[in-house]
ZATI-639436 format. One record per residue: residue in three letters; x, y, z of N, C-alpha, C in turn. Coordinates in steps of 0.001 Angstrom, whole numbers, padded with zeros to 6 digits, always signed. Layout:
N
ALAXYZXYZXYZ;...
***
This chain:
360
MET-016510-010164-000150-015577-009451+000725-015887-009794+002175;SER-014890-010187+002934-015068-010525+004339-014287-009558+005206;ALA-015017-008748+005987-014362-007736+006814-013642-008367+007996;GLN-014013-009601+008355-013465-010224+009556-012228-011068+009279;LYS-012025-011468+008049-010897-012351+007750-009576-011611+007928;THR-008595-012282+008467-007280-011676+008701-006426-011709+007439;ALA-005725-010615+007217-004723-010555+006150-003385-010213+006782;ILE-002310-010724+006218-000963-010463+006730-000101-009896+005617;LEU+000584-008805+005928+001599-008239+005043+002951-008502+005679;ALA+003790-009290+005020+005107-009656+005553+006192-009052+004671;LEU+007047-008203+005257+008144-007590+004521+009386-008472+004587;GLU+010274-008283+003623+011471-009121+003564+012408-008895+004743;ASP+012276-007744+005446+013123-007506+006619+012550-008127+007883;GLY+011439-008867+007756+010835-009543+008893+009704-008797+009549;THR+009433-007569+009119+008334-006790+009681+006994-007400+009276;ILE+006083-007479+010227+004761-008062+009991+003674-007042+010301;PHE+002713-006933+009405+001517-006125+009646+000306-007042+009531;ARG-000489-007095+010600-001723-007882+010585-002909-006929+010493;GLY-003828-007226+009592-004998-006382+009442-006190-007187+008966;ARG-007198-006468+008478-008400-007107+007965-008315-007207+006452;ALA-008757-008329+005930-008730-008553+004489-009938-007917+003820;PHE-009707-007394+002624-010811-007040+001727-010343-007345+000317;GLY-011271-007403-000613-010884-007816-001952-010802-009318-002050;ALA-009917-009807-002912-009850-011244-003199-009133-012002-002093;GLU-009528-013254-001910-008779-014158-001043-007641-014719-001891;ALA-006437-014271-001574-005298-014616-002426-003999-014381-001686;GLN-002913-014807-002283-001565-014527-001788-000736-014028-002949;ARG-000186-012828-002816+000585-012211-003899+001868-011621-003331;SER+002898-011584-004162+004158-010957-003781+004429-009771-004682;GLY+005255-008841-004200+005625-007671-004983+006421-006696-004145;GLU+006910-005651-004797+007620-004592-004093+006598-003623-003500;VAL+006752-003301-002222+005815-002395-001557+006284-000951-001726;VAL+005387-000104-002233+005659+001325-002373+004486+002087-001764;PHE+004671+003397-001564+003564+004208-001056+003230+005313-002042;ASN+001937+005654-002100+001438+006692-002990+000766+007772-002144;THR+001119+009036-002401+000657+010152-001567-000586+010842-002113;SER-001207+010315-003167-002429+010923-003699-003583+010771-002716;MET-004430+011793-002664-005597+011748-001782-006804+011127-002479;THR-006859+011235-003803-007937+010636-004584-007310+009951-005800;GLY-008162+009356-006638-007654+008732-007854-007206+007299-007682;TYR-007756+006596-006668-007294+005223-006437-007616+004302-007615;GLN-008711+004570-008354-009017+003711-009502-007977+003879-010595;GLU-007545+005123-010842-006501+005358-011829-005181+004724-011402;ILE-004907+004759-010101-003681+004156-009577-003713+002634-009745;LEU-004826+002029-009391-004954+000573-009511-004776+000102-010949;THR-005236+000906-011906-005205+000482-013312-004024+001051-014074;ASP-003072+001671-013400-001844+002131-014041-000919+000925-014242;PRO-000647+000533-015493+000203-000640-015721+001606-000503-015144;SER+002038+000720-014831+003371+000926-014256+003511+000259-012893;TYR+002380-000100-012256+002428-000733-010936+002522-002260-011002;LYS+002630-002824-012197+002818-004269-012294+004061-004667-011492;GLY+003925-005686-010647+005042-006127-009813+005133-005419-008480;GLN+004179-004504-008197+004235-003729-006953+002912-003790-006193;MET+003015-003605-004869+001851-003434-004008+001850-001988-003533;VAL+000684-001356-003574+000594+000070-003306-000027+000329-001943;THR+000673+001145-001152+000160+001650+000115-000320+003081-000100;MET-001581+003351+000220-002095+004713+000127-001851+005421+001463;THR-001198+006581+001407-000916+007311+002656-002143+008059+003166;TYR-003080+008423+002270-004320+009045+002731-005156+007982+003438;PRO-005720+008284+004619-006260+007214+005473-007555+006560+005020;LEU-008443+007280+004296-009725+006700+003907-009786+006569+002393;ILE-009911+005344+001922-009909+005057+000485-011156+004247+000130;GLY-011745+004552-001024-012884+003773-001504-014225+004450-001346;ASN-014247+005692-000848-015523+006332-000505-016391+006670-001709;TYR-015815+006808-002902-016638+007102-004076-016747+005910-005031;GLY-016320+004748-004586-016502+003534-005351-015654+003451-006598;VAL-016077+002631-007543-015382+002420-008809-016396+002614-009937;ASN-016000+003316-010985-016914+003590-012095-016407+002982-013401;ASP-017124+003244-014484-016772+002666-015785-015887+003580-016621;GLU-015639+004809-016159-014952+005802-016983-013490+006032-016622;ASP-013086+005791-015375-011791+006266-014889-010663+005244-014963;ALA-010929+004072-015519-009858+003081-015657-008810+003590-016641;GLU-007546+003354-016345-006437+003808-017188-005848+002690-018043;SER-006416+001499-017955-005975+000376-018786-007068-000686-018757;ARG-006814-001813-019383-007846-002837-019519-008178-003541-018211;GLN-007314-003423-017192-007517-004117-015919-006592-003506-014869;PRO-006865-003734-013585-005898-003304-012561-004668-004200-012584;PHE-003489-003584-012391-002241-004341-012493-001474-004440-011173;VAL-001922-003778-010119-001208-003868-008839-001272-005301-008320;GLU-000267-005673-007533-000243-007014-006949-001069-007085-005666;GLY-001192-005954-004972-001962-005888-003735-002218-004439-003382;PHE-003210-004198-002507-003617-002830-002158-003684-002713-000647;ILE-003030-001667-000118-002841-001514+001327-003383-000160+001758;VAL-004357-000148+002675-004973+001108+003115-005197+001085+004627;LYS-005344+002280+005174-005695+002384+006592-007140+001954+006801;GLU-008040+002486+005968-009449+002127+006078-010085+002097+004695;CYS-010722+000988+004365-011496+000874+003134-012940+001246+003460;SER-013434+002302+002811-014764+002811+003120-015835+001744+002909;LYS-016737+001635+003872-017851+000681+003755-018973+001255+002893;ILE-018896+002552+002587-019903+003220+001758-019236+003706+000479;ALA-019821+003379-000670-019340+003871-001959-020429+004775-002529;SER-020233+006088-002405-021288+007028-002757-020819+008031-003803;ASN-021308+007861-005034-021075+008813-006113-022024+008461-007242;TRP-022494+009465-007973-023483+009194-009029-022919+008336-010157;ARG-021584+008297-010300-020985+007457-011335-020606+006070-010826;SER-020675+005839-009543-020197+004582-008964-021024+003392-009445;ARG-020321+002315-009787-020977+001087-010226-020723-000090-009286;LYS-019673+000008-008491-019374-001064-007543-018438-000530-006472;SER-018280-001289-005401-017368-000884-004325-015933-001244-004677;LEU-014987-000607-003997-013576-000914-004194-013291-002374-003877;GLY-013864-002867-002780-013642-004263-002396-014140-005240-003445;ASP-015328-004983-003983-015871-005863-005021-015009-005824-006282;TYR-014504-004638-006610-013653-004485-007796-012377-005317-007657;LEU-011743-005247-006481-010539-006043-006251-010852-007536-006273;THR-011989-007911-005685-012389-009319-005678-012541-009851-007099;GLN-013218-009087-007944-013459-009513-009324-012167-009655-010124;ASN-011127-008935-009714-009858-008962-010448-008773-009762-009741;GLY-009142-010500-008682-008204-011402-008024-007103-010730-007238;ILE-007344-009500-006768-006308-008733-006066-006641-008652-004573;PRO-005709-009081-003701-005967-008986-002262-005731-007569-001738;GLY-006485-007221-000712-006291-005951-000028-006188-006162+001465;ILE-005549-005214+002151-005452-005255+003602-005748-003862+004147;GLU-006569-003797+005205-006892-002538+005858-006687-002677+007366;ASP-006847-001563+008045-006724-001515+009510-005304-001853+009967;ILE-004305-001381+009203-002918-001437+009667-002401-000004+009773;ASP-001268+000165+010420-000677+001494+010589+000092+001855+009316;THR-000585+002474+008380+000049+002817+007100+001115+003892+007276;ARG+001016+004716+008332+002079+005702+008598+003376+004990+008967;SER+003270+003970+009802+004453+003208+010206+005072+002504+009000;LEU+004222+001923+008151+004720+001239+006960+005415+002226+006022;THR+004820+003395+005828+005402+004408+004950+006761+004869+005470;LEU+006848+005125+006756+008122+005547+007355+009187+004464+007206;ARG+008757+003213+007318+009723+002109+007175+010274+002059+005753;ILE+009395+002267+004768+009842+002282+003380+010770+003472+003131;ARG+010439+004636+003689+011281+005820+003509+012673+005609+004096;GLN+012735+004926+005240+014017+004735+005909+014827+003604+005293;ALA+014178+002476+004995+014888+001287+004521+014872+001160+003005;GLY+013933+001866+002348+013770+001726+000902+012640+000762+000584;ALA+012188+000802-000679+011135-000110-001117+011594-001546-000913;MET+010701-002359-000355+011051-003745-000029+010095-004722-000681;ASN+010594-005926-000930+009728-007003-001388+008880-007484-000226;ALA+007680-007935-000545+006760-008361+000502+005789-009387-000052;VAL+005072-010030+000859+003982-010936+000499+002741-010482+001250;LEU+001632-010386+000528+000333-010073+001129-000535-011311+000995;SER-001018-011819+002123-001750-013077+002090-003003-013025+002950;THR-004105-013534+002388-005314-013794+003172-005474-015295+003381;LEU-004501-016080+002906-004582-017542+002959-003603-018097+003982;ASP-002327-018077+003662-001279-018556+004569-001143-017574+005738;GLN-001223-018059+006959-001118-017201+008144+000187-017452+008922;ASP+001095-018213+008323+002374-018513+008964+003345-017369+008677;GLU+003636-016567+009696+004438-015355+009505+005847-015667+009019;LYS+006486-016661+009593+007851-017012+009183+007873-017479+007727;ASP+006881-018239+007346+006798-018728+005977+006601-017569+004995;LEU+005789-016585+005377+005533-015442+004503+006768-014562+004359;VAL+007508-014369+005444+008753-013591+005371+009748-014286+004446;LYS+009827-015612+004553+010721-016389+003682+010330-016206+002214;LYS+009033-016249+001940+008554-016058+000571+008847-014640+000076;ALA+008746-013659+000981+009054-012277+000602+010526-012144+000212;LYS+011407-012780+000993+012843-012734+000692+013161-013406-000637;GLU+012387-014421-001002+012638-015181-002221+011944-014596-003445;SER+011093-013588-003252+010367-013003-004395+011339-012244-005293;PRO+011046-012140-006589+012045-011666-007557+012372-010183-007517;GLY+011491-009332-007000+011771-007894-007030+011657-007345-008441;LEU+012180-006140-008659+012036-005476-009948+013335-005400-010757;ILE+014473-005383-010086+015741-005164-010786+016004-006295-011784;GLY+016251-005886-013033+016556-006838-014085+015352-007498-014734;ARG+014126-007138-014297+012923-007796-014816+012259-006975-015916;ASP+011905-007652-016991+011112-007054-018058+009645-007352-017763;LEU+008947-006371-017196+007526-006521-016903+006652-005919-017996;VAL+007295-005236-018945+006548-004637-020052+005804-005709-020837;LYS+006430-006864-021013+005812-007941-021791+004501-008417-021160;ASP+004313-008162-019867+003091-008588-019180+001949-007585-019316;VAL+002249-006362-019752+001214-005325-019792+000969-004750-021184;THR+001890-004946-022120+001765-004350-023442+000612-004968-024228;ALA+000140-004236-025231-000939-004733-026078-000505-005995-026818;ALA-001443-006925-027006-001132-008171-027710-000969-007934-029206;LYS-001662-006930-029729-001581-006609-031156-001904-005131-031350;PRO-001550-004547-032485-001836-003130-032712-003338-002849-032714;TYR-003709-001638-032260-005112-001225-032340-005189+000287-032512;GLU-006275+000726-033121-006499+002151-033323-007310+002709-032162;TRP-006801+003804-031566-007533+004473-030489-008474+005525-031064;SER-007965+006312-032003-008793+007309-032687-008431+007300-034163;LYS-009444+007246-035013-009224+007087-036452-009164+008418-037196;ALA-009668+009495-036571-009696+010797-037238-008623+011698-036656;GLY-008009+012516-037503-007014+013464-037015-006036+013849-038099;GLY-005406+014980-037908-004472+015489-038904-003065+014951-038766;TYR-002739+014378-037596-001392+013862-037354-001484+012413-036900;LYS-000700+011551-037544-000713+010136-037183+000387+009857-036160;VAL-000038+009444-034974+000897+009158-033888+000891+007660-033605;ILE+002080+007076-033580+002246+005686-033149+002678+005700-031686;VAL+001919+005006-030853+002247+004897-029428+002894+003540-029189;LEU+004156+003548-028789+004845+002306-028437+004425+001945-027016;ASP+003619+000910-026898+002916+000592-025653+003782-000240-024713;CYS+004382+000446-023751+005123-000238-022689+004267-000379-021432;GLY+002994+000046-021533+002083+000067-020396+001340+001392-020367;VAL+000914+001833-021543+000361+003181-021698-000922+003365-020877;LYS-001112+004584-020374-002347+004953-019695-003301+005571-020719;PHE-004574+005209-020606-005558+005649-021593-005615+007166-021732;ASN-005350+007905-020652-005500+009357-020755-004429+009987-021636;SER-003282+009344-021780-002295+009818-022759-002881+009739-024158;LEU-003612+008665-024434-004245+008495-025743-005369+009513-025923;ARG-006124+009757-024846-007195+010756-024913-006642+012144-025193;GLU-005539+012507-024540-004948+013832-024723-004472+014023-026164;LEU-003917+012985-026758-003494+013072-028158-004700+013219-029083;ALA-005744+012433-028831-006943+012498-029667-007604+013869-029576;LEU-007621+014459-028377-008205+015792-028189-007480+016853-029010;ARG-006223+016589-029340-005417+017553-030090-005354+017218-031582;GLY-006318+016437-032051-006411+016170-033473-005436+015145-033996;CYS-005083+014160-033155-004156+013117-033580-004894+011810-033869;LYS-004493+011177-034940-004944+009818-035241-003985+008872-034529;VAL-004484+008138-033541-003623+007405-032611-003711+005899-032849;THR-002560+005285-033090-002457+003834-033203-001487+003329-032145;VAL-001915+002334-031385-001095+001754-030316-000508+000435-030812;VAL+000805+000262-030605+001467-000966-031065+002209-001628-029906;PRO+002365-002954-029944+003090-003657-028872+004533-003169-028734;ALA+005079-003327-027546+006427-002825-027254+007495-003482-028112;ALA+007243-004701-028572+008241-005424-029369+008186-005073-030855;THR+007311-004132-031242+007224-003722-032637+008556-003117-033089;THR+009046-003494-034260+010350-003027-034735+010239-001641-035363;SER+011365-000977-035477+011395+000348-036109+010932+000256-037565;LYS+011288-000820-038258+010875-001008-039658+009358-001069-039753;GLU+008732-001827-038853+007271-001953-038860+006605-000618-038540;ILE+007201+000141-037628+006647+001453-037272+006747+002419-038449;LEU+007896+002475-039089+008091+003404-040202+007197+003067-041392;GLU+006880+001780-041553+005986+001373-042639+004572+001920-042444;MET+004234+002293-041207+002921+002881-040915+002873+004373-041254;LYS+004023+004940-041605+004156+006345-041997+003581+007313-040944;PRO+004094+007245-039707+003596+008152-038670+004205+009543-038778;ASP+003541+010504-038136+004083+011858-038010+004863+012029-036710;GLY+004651+011134-035757+005354+011218-034484+005214+009930-033693;ILE+006088+009778-032693+006107+008583-031841+005962+009004-030388;LEU+005048+008337-029673+004960+008495-028220+005495+007237-027565;LEU+006494+007393-026693+007027+006280-025896+006343+006333-024544;SER+005592+005321-024213+004702+005392-023055+005398+005066-021744;ASN+004646+005285-020676+005020+004827-019338+004961+003303-019291;GLY+005399+002711-018186+005339+001264-018032+006087+000804-016790;PRO+006044-000498-016509+006610-001041-015270+008016-001605-015420;GLY+008608-001937-014278+009842-002716-014255+011107-001913-014469;ASP+012175-002649-014719+013518-002087-014837+013786-001680-016288;PRO+014019-000385-016549+014282+000042-017931+015536-000585-018521;ALA+016489-000975-017680+017724-001575-018182+017499-002962-018782;ALA+016308-003544-018543+016003-004873-019085+015342-004799-020460;LEU+015187-003572-020994+014408-003390-022225+015305-003060-023411;ASP+016340-003861-023612+017286-003571-024688+016626-003583-026066;TYR+015596-004407-026265+014926-004483-027564+014144-003199-027858;VAL+013580-002568-026813+012869-001305-027007+013874-000179-027252;VAL+014976-000194-026515+016022+000818-026704+016553+000778-028128;LYS+016763-000431-028660+017254-000565-030042+016264+000046-031035;THR+014968-000225-030834+013945+000344-031709+013990+001863-031694;VAL+014103+002432-030477+014117+003887-030342+015367+004485-030985;LYS+016502+003833-030814+017735+004303-031468+017557+004377-032984;ASP+016900+003373-033553+016682+003329-034993+015732+004428-035465;LEU+014841+004874-034579+013842+005887-034949+014344+007315-034748;MET+015381+007489-033945+015887+008827-033648+016366+009530-034919;GLY+015920+010768-035069+016312+011547-036229+015389+011388-037422;ARG+014456+010441-037352+013537+010192-038466+012216+010933-038313;LEU+011790+011184-037045+010523+011859-036799+010459+012276-035327;PRO+009536+013188-034958+009457+013634-033564+009140+012489-032599;ILE+009778+012528-031421+009573+011507-030390+009317+012193-029051;PHE+008294+011726-028337+007938+012228-027009+007927+011035-026055;GLY+008746+011076-024998+008809+009996-024032+008222+010387-022698;ILE+007445+009488-022098+006828+009721-020791+007245+008614-019833;CYS+007798+008979-018689+008136+008063-017587+009085+006959-018051;LEU+008622+005724-018220+009513+004670-018725+010037+005044-020108;GLY+009206+005713-020900+009654+006183-022209+010808+007159-022097;HIS+010802+007977-021046+011905+008894-020753+013172+008107-020425;GLN+013032+007045-019636+014176+006226-019252+014732+005450-020454;ILE+013852+005011-021328+014295+004335-022553+015070+005300-023436;LEU+014564+006533-023573+015280+007542-024347+016636+007843-023728;GLY+016687+007903-022396+017961+008147-021722+019012+007124-022114;GLN+018593+005866-022221+019519+004806-022640+019847+004916-024131;ALA+018857+005283-024937+019109+005464-026369+020091+006611-026602;PHE+020105+007601-025707+021056+008710-025785+022445+008319-025288;GLY+022585+007095-024784+023872+006629-024277+024008+006691-022780;GLY+022918+007075-022089+022963+007189-020637+022609+005886-019938;LYS+022574+005954-018618+022256+004796-017789+021134+005154-016814;THR+020502+004123-016282+019451+004310-015287+019854+003634-013980;TYR+019218+004051-012894+019481+003441-011590+018194+003408-010780;LYS+018163+002577-009746+016963+002435-008926+016970+003461-007799;LEU+015842+004125-007627+015671+005059-006515+015405+004291-005226;LYS+015641+004944-004098+015498+004275-002805+014062+003810-002574;PHE+013104+004715-002753+011706+004320-002595+010804+004882-003702;GLY+011395+005487-004700+010645+005940-005860+009812+007184-005613;HIS+009132+007615-006655+008228+008763-006604+006845+008270-007024;HIS+005883+008314-006106+004540+007829-006397+003535+008764-005732;GLY+002792+009520-006532+001800+010415-005954+001474+011573-006872;GLY+000602+012457-006406+000133+013551-007230+000556+014923-006748;ASN+001655+015002-006008+002036+016293-005422+003549+016541-005491;HIS+004176+016107-006582+005633+016216-006687+006027+017503-007417;PRO+006806+018385-006780+007206+019643-007426+008352+019441-008408;VAL+008164+019935-009628+009160+019820-010685+009406+021206-011268;LYS+010678+021577-011390+011027+022900-011907+011393+022829-013387;ASP+010751+023702-014185+011122+023888-015583+012357+024781-015594;LEU+013486+024249-016020+014751+024970-015912+014833+026152-016873;LYS+014013+026166-017917+014030+027274-018866+013221+028459-018368;THR+012038+028202-017823+011142+029283-017389+011245+029584-015903;GLY+011766+028638-015128+011808+028794-013683+010497+028451-013005;ARG+009494+028106-013790+008185+027787-013238+008203+026409-012581;VAL+007470+026272-011474+007376+024988-010773+006008+024373-011047;HIS+006012+023153-011536+004778+022409-011787+004588+021381-010679;ILE+003345+021207-010243+003015+020109-009348+002574+018951-010226;THR+003255+017816-010103+003091+016725-011058+002653+015424-010399;VAL+002080+014551-011230+001766+013184-010808+002903+012280-011280;GLN+003353+011394-010400+004501+010553-010715+004282+009121-010256;ASN+004930+008217-010960+004933+006808-010576+006133+006127-011214;HIS+007265+006152-010522+008446+005469-011061+009401+005111-009938;GLY+010120+004005-010140+011099+003548-009160+012521+003616-009665;PHE+012679+003994-010956+014002+004107-011563+014160+005511-012124;CYS+015411+005893-012404+015695+007257-012843+016880+007259-013804;VAL+016917+008254-014694+018059+008428-015585+019190+009124-014834;ASP+020388+008583-014934+021568+009147-014272+022037+010380-015050;ILE+021929+011535-014409+022292+012801-015060+023742+012774-015547;ASP+024640+012265-014726+026072+012280-015051+026428+011375-016226;SER+025515+010463-016583+025812+009526-017678+025432+010095-019049;LEU+024775+011253-019079+024320+011837-020340+025380+012759-020941;ASP+025462+012759-022253+026381+013640-022974+025724+015010-023126;LYS+026191+015994-022351+025554+017314-022337+025796+018110-023632;LYS+026663+017616-024511+026854+018300-025797+025599+018182-026657;ASP+024919+017075-026536+023737+016837-027358+022431+016915-026554;ILE+022504+016709-025239+021303+016612-024416+021200+017806-023464;GLU+020040+018438-023463+019766+019542-022536+018817+019061-021441;LEU+019174+019319-020194+018286+018995-019079+017210+020071-019005;THR+015941+019671-018949+014848+020646-018996+014049+020741-017701;HIS+013988+019662-016924+013186+019658-015699+013940+018923-014582;MET+013782+019434-013355+014416+018809-012187+013399+018628-011069;ASN+013534+017539-010325+012692+017284-009164+013206+018094-007982;LEU+012334+018906-007383+012765+019773-006289+012851+019061-004952;ASN+012355+017820-004868+012486+017063-003621+013867+016437-003483;ASP+014415+015902-004592+015692+015186-004479+016667+015489-005617;ASN+016336+016497-006457+017222+016926-007546+017525+015825-008560;THR+016571+014925-008772+016727+013925-009817+016177+014478-011137;LEU+016577+013846-012240+016212+014334-013564+014741+014062-013863;GLU+014030+015105-014304+012609+014984-014620+012287+015299-016079;GLY+013271+015777-016841+012991+016070-018244+014257+016390-019010;MET+014229+016114-020314+015391+016398-021162+014933+016532-022610;ARG+015798+017120-023440+015522+017198-024869+016834+017102-025629;HIS+016736+016632-026872+017908+016589-027745+018085+017965-028366;LYS+019321+018473-028396+019582+019829-028874+019428+019968-030387;LYS+019549+018866-031121+019498+018938-032586+018287+018219-033182;LEU+017833+017167-032539+016735+016358-033066+015423+016689-032352;PRO+014270+016486-033001+012966+016775-032378+012545+015671-031402;ILE+013259+015613-030293+013036+014566-029295+013052+015204-027905;PHE+012044+014896-027093+012054+015344-025700+011302+014332-024839;SER+011505+014415-023531+010859+013462-022630+010760+014043-021231;VAL+009816+013497-020464+009659+013866-019058+009486+012611-018219;GLN+009947+012678-016977+009844+011539-016073+008458+011460-015434;PHE+007793+012584-015301+006469+012605-014660+005376+012268-015674;HIS+004103+012290-015222+002968+011887-016047+002130+013108-016430;PRO+002334+013690-017604+001594+014890-017980+000126+014630-018315;GLU-000259+013360-018464-001655+013066-018811-002600+013274-017632;ALA-002050+013422-016422-002820+013868-015255-003978+012948-014890;SER-003721+011672-014768-004762+010753-014288-004202+009848-013208;PRO-004438+010131-011928-005178+011301-011448-004336+012571-011565;GLY-004995+013755-011379-004351+015062-011557-003121+015212-010692;PRO-002501+016388-010710-002948+017678-011251-002688+017827-012759;HIS-003136+018967-013309-003130+019174-014751-002024+020119-015222;ASP-001091+020447-014373-000085+021474-014685+000692+021210-015969;ALA+000925+019945-016301+001881+019612-017369+001230+019127-018658;ARG-000076+019289-018805-000723+018804-020026-000272+019565-021276;TYR+000310+020757-021063+000796+021544-022196+001863+020807-023011;LEU+002487+019798-022414+003533+019060-023130+002984+018304-024336;PHE+001706+017923-024293+001092+017303-025467+000965+018334-026591;ASP+000688+019604-026232+000665+020672-027236+002044+020845-027868;LYS+003077+020754-027025+004441+020873-027528+004758+019768-028535;PHE+004322+018554-028232+004553+017423-029131+003836+017630-030470;VAL+002585+018076-030419+001839+018338-031647+002510+019456-032441;GLY+003019+020466-031735+003734+021546-032401+004971+021054-033136;MET+005662+020079-032578+006835+019508-033235+006440+018760-034510;MET+005298+018092-034479+004841+017377-035672+004426+018358-036770;LYS+003879+019500-036384+003518+020524-037371+004740+021004-038137;
***
């Protein structure tokens, strides 16, 4: 890690941020988003839903407790780049095994610090999430802006194929209920929450067919979170359509968006998405407000759903977008937020109990 080397973040609108490089010496492109969590940067880095994106942390000091062996949410970090106001030079925690900078270096991910992250966040809020290039190599600003404009973005891209498991694997072998997790980019804590509730958990690749899933004789299906445009996942939508009505289904984040399409609805891209651990969501049945962790750039269009069969269960109190739904006749429900709480808060973990109750 070189604290003195210059890094450049070039947005597609021509905006340039010059700062200090940390992490890997590399050049990467992706959509720039901001995350409002104050802690949990390791969980954020390893959330497969961030494939194709660069994350700006709005909290100013990141990296102070280092990186450990327990808090990873997948097999590797999937972000394209990491943007912070200040990367802590001290990593102090009894579980820490390495610094944030060393972790990024080992995984080939560039980072940039000492830029005005407030200005960048405001720009994203006003203009929307933008494609960008983060480089510690090429220092030609015009060239980097050109590359940012030419980068593919997220719309129409199937990024699930880049993060899904290569083959089926068992997460937990003991349990009273057999759950098949359709891995679109699942976070490990979803698997942990199921195992804690007495579930035998098997994870299968996203391209697994409904026939192959049913041959495993599961008691329920979890549709996981994941990256990219849900409208590009017609093969997953077809699988889910075939499974509807056969056994309980629980969808999380991208899984919620896939279910929305299986119900006949449509999805659309949000201006700058929801990324962070402080998003208020109202349970429309109880009136209770949960503070939730979220990471998504697309949303299910409420008006595209058939309300005769679909009940809206949760709403986002910041922008009134759909956060949850259930089928009125079939044992199927989903939420847009992340109830596995990694990083927290823990308000919505009860939804795993609800899923187990449906299997009972």
